N, C-alpha and C positions, 0 to 999 in steps of 0.2 A: 504494499499500500504506500502511495506517495502523496506528498503535499508540496506546496510551493513555499518559497522562503523570502524573507527580507534579511539580507546578510549584514548584518548587522553584524524620601529616605525617612519608616515613619519615625524620625527622630526630630525632636524640637530643638535640640542643642547637642553639643558634644557630650556624650554620656559614657558611663562605665561599660554599658552593654550595647551591642549592636543587635537589633532584632531583625532576623532574617528567617528564611525557610528553615525550620528546625529550632532547637533550643537556643537561648541566648549564648553569645560567645563573648568571653571577657577579652577586652583589648587593652594593651598597655597605653600609657600616656603617649600622646602623639607628639613626637619631636622629629627633627631631621634624622636622628640616629635610628629611631624605630622604623621610619620609612625606608631608610637605607638598608636595614636588615631585611625588610620585606622585599624590596627591590632585588636584593642579591639572591634571595631564594627563587624569585621569578626568573631571574637571569639564568640561574643554575638549571632550572627546568628546561628552558628553551635550548640551552647549550646541549643538554643531554637528549633532547627529543628531535634534534635536527636530522633530517633525512640524509643519507650518504651523498646525494647530489646537491645538497645545500638548501633545499626547500624545507617546508614544514607541512605535515598533514598528508592525508591520502584517502582513497575511497574504501576504507575498511571500517570495522566496528559498526556494521549495519545493524538495524533493529527492525521491529515489525512495522514501524511507521517511519519511512525515510523521505527526506526532502526530494522532490522531483529533480532529477539530474540526468538528462539525456547524455549518453556516452558518445565519445569521451570528453567532449568539450566542456560540459558543465564542471567536471572535476579539474580541468585545466584552470578554469576561472576560480573555483573554490581554493585551489592550491595557491594561485597567484595572490588572491586576496588575503588568505591566512598568512602566507609567507611575507607579504608586504607589511602586514601588521606586526608579525613577530620581529622582523628585522627593524622596523621603526622603533618598536619598544626597546630592543636591545641597544640601539644607538642612543636613544633618549636616556637610557639607564646610566650611561657614562661610566661603565664598569671598566677599569683599566687593566684587568687581568689578561694575560696573553691568550688564554683559551677563549675568552670572549672575543678578542680581536680576530682570532682565527675563524671563529664561527661567523662573524660579520663578513669577513673577506670571502668565505665560502658562499655565503648567501648572496653577496654582491655578484659573484660570477654567475650563479644561477639566475639572478634577476636580469643581468645583461643578456644572457643567452635565451631566456624564455619569454620575457614580457613582449618582445617584438612579434612573437608568434601568436599572441592571444587574440582570439576572435570569438564571436558568439557561437554557442554550441550548435544551434540549429534555428529554424524559424520560430520556435516556441519560447526561447529564452535569450536574455541579454545579461546573464550573470557576469559576463566579461566586464561590465561597468564597474563592478566591485574590484576586480583585478587591476583595471587601469587606475582607479582612484587610489587604492592603497599601494599599488606599485609606484605611483607618483609620490606618495608620502615617503616611501622608502628611498626613492631616487633622490629626492630633495635632501634627505639626511646624508646619503652617501656623498652627494656633491659638497655639502657643507663640511663633511669629515675629511674630504680629500685635500691633499696639499699640492699635488702635481697639477700644473696648469693644463696639460694635455688631457689628463684623466678627467678633470673638472669639465672641460669642453665636451668630452664624450658623454658624461652623465647629463649635461644640459641637452645634448642632441637626443639622447634617449628619452628624456622628459618631453621634449617637443614632439617626438614621435608618438608617445603615449597620449598626449593631448589630441593629436590629429586622429589617432585611432578611436579615441573616445568620441570625437566629433562625428565620426561616421555613423555612430549608433545613437545620435540625438533623435528623440522621438519626433514624429511629425507634429505633435502638439507642443513641442518645446520641452527641454529637459530630458531626463534619463529615467528609465525604469529597469526592471530585471525580468519581466515577462512580456511575451507577445503572443498570447494564446487565446485571445477573446474574440477573434473573428476569423473569417476564411480568406481575407485579403492577403496577398503577397506583395509587399512594398519594399523598395530599396532601403528606406529608413524604417525602423520599427513603428508600428501603428497600434501598439498594445496598451500598456499600463504605465505611463510615466508617473512617478511618485515624487512627492515633495522632498522626502528625505534622501532618496538616491540622487536627485538633482542637486540638493544642497551639499551632499557628501562630495560629489564631483566638483562642484564650484569651489569649495574650500580647498580641495587638493590642488586644483589648478591655480588658485590665488597664491597658495603657499609656494608652489613652484615658480610662478611668475615673479614673486617678490624676492625669492632667493637666487634664481638663476637667470632672470631676464627673458624667459621664454615668452612667446607671443600667444595671446588668446584670441580667438575669433570673436570679435565684439558682437556680431550679429547673433551668434549662438549664445553668448553670455546674456544678451538682452532678452532673447526668447526664454532662456532658462529662468532668469529672474522673474519674468512675467508669469511663467508656469507656476513658480512657488507662490507668488502673490495671488494667483487664481485660487490657490488652495488654502489661503490664509483666512481665518475667521476674525471677527472684530476683537476677540479676546487673545489673539495671537496663538490660538491652537491652529494646527495645520492638519488638513484632511489627509487620510492615508494615501490617496491617489487622486489622479485627475478626475476620474469618474465619481469619486466620493464627494467631490465639491457640491454635487447636487443633493447630498444627504448629510449636511454638516453636523447634525446632532444625533446621529447614530452613535453607539457606545464608543467605538474606536476613534471617533473624530472629536470627542469631547476633551476637556483639559486633561483628565487623568489618562485617557488613551493616547494623548499627544505628548506626554511627559518627555519621551525621548526625542520625538520629532521636533518639538518646539525649540529645543536647544540648538540643534544643527541648523534648522531653517532660520531662526533668528540670527545666528552667528553669520551664516552666509549672506543674508541680506544686508546686515550691518557692514560686513567687510567690503561689499560691493556698493556701499554708499547710500543705502535706503535710510532716510532720516526718520522714518516711522518707528524704526527699532531703536528706541532711546535707551539710556541707562535704566530708566524706570522699568521698561519692558524687560530688559535682561535681568534686572534684580528680582522682579516679580516671579519670573520663571526659574531663576536659580533657587530662590527660597521655596517655591512650589516643588521643585524637583527633590530637594532634601527632605522637605516635610512629608512628601507623599511617596518616597522611595519604596515604601512597603507595597504599594500597588505593583511595582515592578519586581521586587524581590520575591513576592509571593509566588511568582511563576517561574523563578529560576530553577533550571534542571527538569522542569516538566517536559515530557516528550511530545506532547500534542500542541502544535502552534495555536495561539490565540484562544487558549482555554481559560485564561484568567479573566478577572473582572475587567471591564472595558476592552475586552478582546485582546488583551496584552499577551504577547508571546515571550517565551524565555529569552530568545535572541535579541529582544529589545534592550536587555539589561546593560551589558558592558559597552554596547554601542552608545547608549544614553549617557553612561558615566563618562566616557571619553569626550563626547561632544558637550557635556556640561562644562568641562574644563575649557574647551574651545570658546564657549560662550562667555564664561566668567572672566577669562583673560582679557576680554574687551572692556571690562569695567575698570574704574580707577584702581590703581595698584594697591591703595590702602585697604581695599575690601577683600583682597585675595586670601590673606592668611587665614581668616576666620572660616571661609569656605573650604580652604585646603585642609584644615584640621578636621572638619566634619566629614569630608569625603574620604580622607585617608583612614579615619577610624572605621568607616564602612568597608573600605577595600581590604584593609588588613584583617578585619573580622571575617571576610569572605574567602580569604586565601586558603587553598587546599593544603593538605598535608604534604603533597609532593611539590609544593611551591607554585602551582598553576592557579589560574582562575578560569572558570567556564560557566556558561549559563544555559546551554541547550546542547543536547547530544547530536552533533552534526558529523556523521561519519567519523573521521579522525582529524577534523579541522578545528573542533571547538576549543580545545585547550590552547593551541597556538594562537588563534585569533583572540580569545578571551585574555590570555596572558599579555599579548601585545597591547591591547586596549588598556589593560590595567597598568602596565609599566609606563606607558605614555602619560596616563593620568597621575600616577604616583610621582613621576618625575616632575610634573608641573606642581603637585602639592609640595614636594620637597623644596623646589625653588621658591615657591611663594612664601613658605614659612621661613626659609633662611634669609630671604631679602627683607623680611619684616623686622628682623632683629637689629 
């Protein structure tokens, strides 16, 4: 049996216990040192779980209810996305041990050799959007880490190529989605299900690459994509799940609790591209709401059936939402960062698995690499926010 996928706090203040799925978990006082210890465990997990070819994850560990994944291209996309997140998390962790550097170098070779080949699996899916977006995240960090001028030029070239590949799969309605299964038309560009969050994910990755490497974005595509997100925005800055959902803005998944993860990424992308409607007040409202209502998301962590939670929340919303919470909050004045960072770090440390990983939904063998990548990037931001406040 198969389903489709989005590849992706109830605490009032920093507390002694983090309430998640299962019994309360005691967490230590949140300092840069406790965050560093958690990051190191996550790094060790990724170093130990890297595939021999330098990637992470694979089409194993199946279960009775598996995400729809036409072979073999869907798994190329899943592996690219999971590997991009794992690599980005490792680089953000800033762990100077030789074995970590060797893992990053091995992943860099895989990235350079495999991302240029990434395409959509078939007419029904555009999962490759996730691979392009998170591949860009990794490439940007590899560029920033590189000291050789010629190598930096090559990473910038590869980033430009990924942007152009992603542009091929812009939906006819503007923006990006991950499925194209809802009609019988065959079109050069997808004509299926552009979603607010996939579009925002792609735009933020493109903006980061542009700002770091000077790559060029197609302004017409950017304009259409921003318009697509705004079509899906409601007056309270919730965002509907997809383009077609805009006609049903108050069904469960489109209401504020169902939009907890989407609002962070959509608000951040619109703000980065200059939308004056996304004010500090909007970002603060949604940051506070995310932390205060994290329980809606955490209640569904690790459940194997997508969208079975309240407000149709799926497990794979969780670490996606956590990471883009940091992308949203970093746009607020710096003096507000540390308080948010301490609350978020307490939650993440409380959710870390015994093996050092983080995961939220059983997705073949990709869930631990992608969850750990998201968490490491988020914790690295928390660490920096707390350290700069002292």
